[in-house]
LOKOLLUM-540056 format. One record per residue: residue number from 0; residue in one letter; x, y, z of N, C-alpha, C, O in turn. Coordinates in nm, 2 decimals. Example, Ala and Ser with C-alpha at 12.3 -4.5 7.8 and 13.67 -1.06 7.14 Angstrom:
BEGIN
    nr   rest     n.px     n.py     n.pz    ca.px    ca.py    ca.pz     c.px     c.py     c.pz     o.px     o.py     o.pz
     0      a     1.32    -0.57     0.78     1.23    -0.45     0.78     1.32    -0.33     0.78     1.42    -0.33     0.85
     1      s     1.28    -0.22     0.71     1.37    -0.11     0.71     1.29     0.00     0.79     1.34     0.11     0.80
This chain:
BEGIN
    nr   rest     n.px     n.py     n.pz    ca.px    ca.py    ca.pz     c.px     c.py     c.pz     o.px     o.py     o.pz
     0      x     1.08    -0.33    -0.38     1.01    -0.47    -0.33     0.87    -0.48    -0.43     0.78    -0.40    -0.46
     1      x     0.90    -0.64    -0.47     0.79    -0.65    -0.56     0.73    -0.76    -0.51     0.79    -0.85    -0.44
     2      x     0.63    -0.76    -0.53     0.51    -0.84    -0.49     0.42    -0.88    -0.64     0.37    -0.79    -0.71
     3      x     0.42    -1.06    -0.66     0.33    -1.05    -0.75     0.20    -1.14    -0.70     0.21    -1.19    -0.60
     4      x     0.10    -1.14    -0.77    -0.03    -1.25    -0.73    -0.10    -1.24    -0.87    -0.13    -1.14    -0.91
     5      x    -0.12    -1.35    -0.93    -0.18    -1.36    -1.03    -0.12    -1.27    -1.15    -0.01    -1.26    -1.19
     6      x    -0.22    -1.21    -1.19    -0.14    -1.11    -1.30    -0.12    -0.94    -1.24    -0.10    -0.83    -1.29
     7      x    -0.13    -0.98    -1.14    -0.07    -0.79    -1.06     0.05    -0.84    -1.00     0.09    -0.94    -0.95
     8      x     0.12    -0.68    -1.05     0.27    -0.68    -0.99     0.29    -0.53    -0.93     0.29    -0.43    -1.00
     9      x     0.30    -0.56    -0.78     0.28    -0.47    -0.70     0.46    -0.40    -0.70     0.54    -0.49    -0.66
    10      x     0.51    -0.31    -0.72     0.62    -0.25    -0.67     0.63    -0.13    -0.57     0.58    -0.02    -0.60
    11      x     0.69    -0.16    -0.45     0.69    -0.06    -0.37     0.80     0.03    -0.45     0.91    -0.03    -0.47
    12      x     0.77     0.18    -0.50     0.91     0.26    -0.54     0.95     0.33    -0.43     1.06     0.36    -0.45
    13      x     0.90     0.39    -0.29     0.95     0.45    -0.18     0.82     0.45    -0.09     0.71     0.42    -0.11
    14      x     0.92     0.51     0.06     0.78     0.51     0.16     0.90     0.63     0.21     1.02     0.63     0.20
    15      x     0.78     0.73     0.27     0.79     0.84     0.29     0.72     0.89     0.41     0.59     0.89     0.40
    16      x     0.81     0.94     0.57     0.72     0.97     0.66     0.75     1.11     0.67     0.85     1.16     0.64
    17      x     0.62     1.17     0.74     0.59     1.31     0.73     0.52     1.33     0.88     0.42     1.25     0.90
    18      x     0.56     1.44     0.97     0.49     1.45     1.09     0.33     1.56     1.04     0.31     1.67     0.98
    19      x     0.26     1.47     1.09     0.15     1.60     1.09     0.09     1.65     1.22     0.01     1.74     1.20
    20      x     0.09     1.62     1.32     0.13     1.68     1.47     0.23     1.63     1.59     0.32     1.55     1.58
    21      x     0.21     1.68     1.68     0.30     1.58     1.77     0.24     1.47     1.82     0.31     1.41     1.89
    22      x     0.12     1.43     1.80     0.11     1.26     1.81     0.07     1.14     1.70     0.04     1.02     1.72
    23      x     0.08     1.22     1.59     0.07     1.17     1.46     0.15     1.21     1.32     0.18     1.32     1.29
    24      x     0.17     1.09     1.24     0.26     1.13     1.14     0.17     1.06     1.01     0.06     1.01     1.01
    25      x     0.27     1.06     0.90     0.16     1.02     0.80     0.29     0.93     0.72     0.40     0.97     0.71
    26      x     0.25     0.80     0.67     0.36     0.68     0.61     0.30     0.73     0.48     0.18     0.75     0.49
    27      x     0.34     0.75     0.36     0.30     0.75     0.21     0.40     0.65     0.13     0.52     0.67     0.13
    28      x     0.34     0.54     0.07     0.41     0.47     0.02     0.35     0.51    -0.12     0.23     0.53    -0.14
    29      x     0.45     0.51    -0.24     0.46     0.53    -0.37     0.44     0.37    -0.43     0.53     0.29    -0.40
    30      x     0.34     0.34    -0.50     0.32     0.18    -0.55     0.31     0.20    -0.69     0.24     0.28    -0.73
    31      x     0.39     0.12    -0.77     0.34     0.07    -0.89     0.27    -0.07    -0.94     0.31    -0.18    -0.91
    32      x     0.15    -0.03    -1.00     0.05    -0.17    -1.03     0.06    -0.17    -1.16     0.02    -0.08    -1.23
    33      x     0.15    -0.33    -1.19     0.16    -0.38    -1.32     0.05    -0.46    -1.37     0.05    -0.56    -1.30
    34      x    -0.05    -0.45    -1.44    -0.14    -0.52    -1.49    -0.08    -0.64    -1.59    -0.04    -0.59    -1.70
    35      x    -0.07    -0.76    -1.57     0.00    -0.83    -1.64    -0.13    -0.90    -1.72    -0.11    -0.97    -1.82
    36      x    -0.23    -0.89    -1.68    -0.40    -1.00    -1.72    -0.45    -0.92    -1.88    -0.38    -0.83    -1.92
    37      x    -0.53    -0.97    -1.93    -0.56    -0.93    -2.05    -0.69    -0.86    -2.03    -0.75    -0.83    -2.13
    38      x    -0.74    -0.82    -1.91    -0.85    -0.70    -1.90    -0.75    -0.62    -1.78    -0.65    -0.65    -1.72
    39      x    -0.89    -0.48    -1.79    -0.84    -0.37    -1.71    -0.88    -0.43    -1.61    -0.97    -0.51    -1.61
    40      x    -0.81    -0.37    -1.48    -0.80    -0.40    -1.33    -0.81    -0.28    -1.26    -0.78    -0.17    -1.30
    41      x    -0.86    -0.31    -1.15    -0.88    -0.17    -1.06    -0.72    -0.17    -0.99    -0.65    -0.26    -0.97
    42      x    -0.69    -0.03    -0.95    -0.57    -0.03    -0.85    -0.61     0.07    -0.75    -0.61     0.18    -0.79
    43      x    -0.66     0.04    -0.62    -0.70     0.14    -0.55    -0.70     0.12    -0.40    -0.69     0.00    -0.37
    44      x    -0.71     0.19    -0.31    -0.66     0.19    -0.18    -0.70     0.10    -0.11    -0.62     0.06    -0.02
    45      x    -0.85     0.02    -0.12    -0.91    -0.09    -0.07    -0.79    -0.21    -0.10    -0.82    -0.30    -0.02
    46      x    -0.73    -0.23    -0.15    -0.65    -0.30    -0.13    -0.53    -0.28    -0.07    -0.44    -0.35    -0.12
    47      x    -0.49    -0.21     0.01    -0.40    -0.18     0.09    -0.44    -0.18     0.27    -0.55    -0.14     0.32
    48      x    -0.35    -0.21     0.31    -0.39    -0.19     0.49    -0.28    -0.18     0.59    -0.22    -0.29     0.60
    49      x    -0.23    -0.07     0.67    -0.14    -0.10     0.75    -0.19    -0.15     0.86    -0.28    -0.10     0.93
    50      x    -0.09    -0.29     0.89    -0.13    -0.37     1.01    -0.01    -0.29     1.13     0.11    -0.28     1.12
    51      x    -0.08    -0.26     1.24    -0.04    -0.21     1.39    -0.08    -0.24     1.53    -0.17    -0.18     1.59
    52      x    -0.01    -0.35     1.57     0.00    -0.44     1.67    -0.16    -0.52     1.65    -0.26    -0.54     1.72
    53      x    -0.13    -0.56     1.53    -0.22    -0.66     1.47    -0.34    -0.62     1.38    -0.40    -0.68     1.30
    54      x    -0.36    -0.48     1.44    -0.52    -0.42     1.40    -0.49    -0.37     1.24    -0.40    -0.29     1.22
    55      x    -0.56    -0.41     1.17    -0.55    -0.36     1.00    -0.61    -0.18     1.03    -0.69    -0.14     1.11
    56      x    -0.54    -0.10     0.93    -0.58     0.07     0.95    -0.62     0.06     0.79    -0.57    -0.02     0.72
    57      x    -0.69     0.14     0.75    -0.74     0.19     0.61    -0.66     0.27     0.58    -0.62     0.33     0.68
    58      x    -0.57     0.32     0.42    -0.59     0.46     0.42    -0.65     0.53     0.44    -0.77     0.52     0.46
    59      x    -0.57     0.66     0.46    -0.63     0.75     0.44    -0.67     0.87     0.34    -0.72     0.98     0.36
    60      x    -0.62     0.80     0.19    -0.61     0.88     0.13    -0.73     0.79     0.01    -0.78     0.67     0.04
    61      x    -0.78     0.86    -0.14    -0.82     0.78    -0.21    -0.79     0.74    -0.32    -0.82     0.81    -0.42
    62      x    -0.74     0.61    -0.32    -0.69     0.59    -0.50    -0.77     0.50    -0.54    -0.81     0.41    -0.47
    63      x    -0.82     0.54    -0.68    -0.92     0.46    -0.76    -0.89     0.47    -0.91    -0.98     0.53    -0.97
    64      x    -0.80     0.43    -0.98    -0.81     0.39    -1.10    -0.81     0.23    -1.13    -0.80     0.14    -1.05
    65      x    -0.83     0.26    -1.28    -0.83     0.14    -1.34    -0.71     0.15    -1.44    -0.68     0.24    -1.51
    66      x    -0.64     0.02    -1.43    -0.51     0.00    -1.49    -0.56    -0.11    -1.64    -0.63    -0.20    -1.61
    67      x    -0.53    -0.08    -1.74    -0.56    -0.12    -1.87    -0.44    -0.24    -1.86    -0.34    -0.23    -1.80
    68      x    -0.50    -0.36    -1.94    -0.44    -0.46    -1.97    -0.25    -0.41    -2.03    -0.20    -0.31    -2.08
    69      x    -0.21    -0.52    -1.98    -0.06    -0.54    -2.03    -0.01    -0.33    -2.00     0.04    -0.26    -2.07
    70      x    -0.04    -0.32    -1.91    -0.02    -0.14    -1.86     0.03    -0.16    -1.69     0.02    -0.25    -1.61
    71      x     0.10    -0.01    -1.69     0.15    -0.02    -1.53     0.08     0.16    -1.52     0.07     0.25    -1.60
    72      x     0.05     0.16    -1.40     0.04     0.32    -1.31     0.09     0.32    -1.20     0.13     0.22    -1.15
    73      x     0.11     0.45    -1.15     0.19     0.47    -1.00     0.11     0.53    -0.96     0.04     0.59    -1.04
    74      x     0.06     0.53    -0.79    -0.01     0.60    -0.72     0.04     0.58    -0.57     0.11     0.49    -0.53
    75      x     0.00     0.68    -0.51     0.04     0.69    -0.36    -0.09     0.61    -0.27    -0.21     0.60    -0.30
    76      x    -0.03     0.56    -0.17    -0.12     0.52    -0.01    -0.06     0.57     0.11     0.04     0.54     0.17
    77      x    -0.17     0.67     0.13    -0.11     0.74     0.29    -0.20     0.66     0.39    -0.31     0.61     0.38
    78      x    -0.11     0.66     0.51    -0.16     0.60     0.66    -0.12     0.72     0.76    -0.02     0.78     0.77
    79      x    -0.23     0.72     0.81    -0.16     0.82     0.96    -0.16     0.70     1.10    -0.25     0.62     1.14
    80      x    -0.04     0.71     1.14    -0.01     0.64     1.30     0.03     0.73     1.39     0.05     0.85     1.36
    81      x     0.04     0.67     1.50     0.10     0.73     1.62     0.22     0.73     1.59     0.26     0.64     1.51
    82      x     0.32     0.83     1.64     0.42     0.89     1.65     0.52     0.76     1.72     0.63     0.74     1.67
    83      x     0.48     0.70     1.82     0.57     0.58     1.89     0.55     0.47     1.83     0.60     0.37     1.89
    84      x     0.47     0.46     1.70     0.50     0.34     1.63     0.62     0.31     1.55     0.65     0.37     1.45
    85      x     0.67     0.20     1.60     0.82     0.15     1.55     0.82     0.03     1.38     0.89     0.01     1.28
    86      x     0.70    -0.03     1.44     0.72    -0.17     1.32     0.59    -0.14     1.27     0.51    -0.09     1.35
    87      x     0.56    -0.18     1.16     0.42    -0.22     1.08     0.43    -0.29     0.94     0.52    -0.28     0.86
    88      x     0.31    -0.36     0.95     0.33    -0.42     0.82     0.23    -0.38     0.71     0.11    -0.37     0.74
    89      x     0.28    -0.34     0.59     0.18    -0.33     0.47     0.12    -0.44     0.42     0.20    -0.53     0.38
    90      x     0.01    -0.47     0.42    -0.04    -0.60     0.34    -0.14    -0.52     0.26    -0.20    -0.41     0.28
    91      x    -0.14    -0.64     0.12    -0.15    -0.58    -0.03    -0.27    -0.70    -0.03    -0.26    -0.81     0.03
    92      x    -0.36    -0.66    -0.10    -0.52    -0.76    -0.13    -0.56    -0.82     0.03    -0.54    -0.79     0.15
    93      x    -0.63    -0.91    -0.03    -0.70    -0.96     0.11    -0.74    -1.12     0.11    -0.76    -1.19     0.01
    94      x    -0.75    -1.17     0.22    -0.79    -1.31     0.25    -0.66    -1.39     0.20    -0.54    -1.35     0.23
    95      x    -0.68    -1.49     0.12    -0.57    -1.58     0.10    -0.42    -1.55    -0.03    -0.31    -1.57    -0.07
    96      x    -0.55    -1.46    -0.07    -0.44    -1.36    -0.22    -0.38    -1.22    -0.12    -0.38    -1.11    -0.17
    97      x    -0.33    -1.24    -0.02    -0.28    -1.12     0.04    -0.14    -1.16     0.08    -0.12    -1.28     0.11
    98      x    -0.03    -1.07     0.07     0.09    -1.03     0.13     0.10    -0.94     0.22     0.03    -0.85     0.21
    99      x     0.20    -0.96     0.32     0.27    -0.89     0.40     0.43    -0.85     0.42     0.52    -0.93     0.44
   100      x     0.44    -0.70     0.39     0.55    -0.66     0.41     0.60    -0.56     0.55     0.57    -0.44     0.58
   101      x     0.68    -0.62     0.61     0.69    -0.59     0.71     0.83    -0.42     0.70     0.93    -0.41     0.62
   102      x     0.80    -0.35     0.76     0.87    -0.18     0.75     0.91    -0.16     0.89     0.82    -0.15     0.97
   103      x     1.03    -0.14     0.93     1.08    -0.07     1.03     1.06     0.10     1.00     1.07     0.16     0.89
   104      x     1.04     0.15     1.12     1.05     0.29     1.12     1.14     0.41     1.19     1.15     0.39     1.31
   105      x     1.17     0.49     1.16     1.25     0.55     1.23     1.23     0.61     1.35     1.32     0.67     1.41
């Protein structure tokens, strides 16, 4: 799944769920960031939120990379969520420049 905005293209390469304990699980997205711009750009966890019941949650890991112009890098974005959650939205970007992707969880 690809999202383009300005000179950035985000591709969701995979999504993986793993149990953490009886009440929580992790949801890890493998993401590719393509910087099609003329200048280096930040590829960081601050650009991602997981929306659960209209409440945004920040990633639990730190992704902080600089991507050179006309280059791409891959990284992981990890969230924790209750095991009872079945529907989430991955938000990439913020404000008017954001996109949301719905995901149904098993």
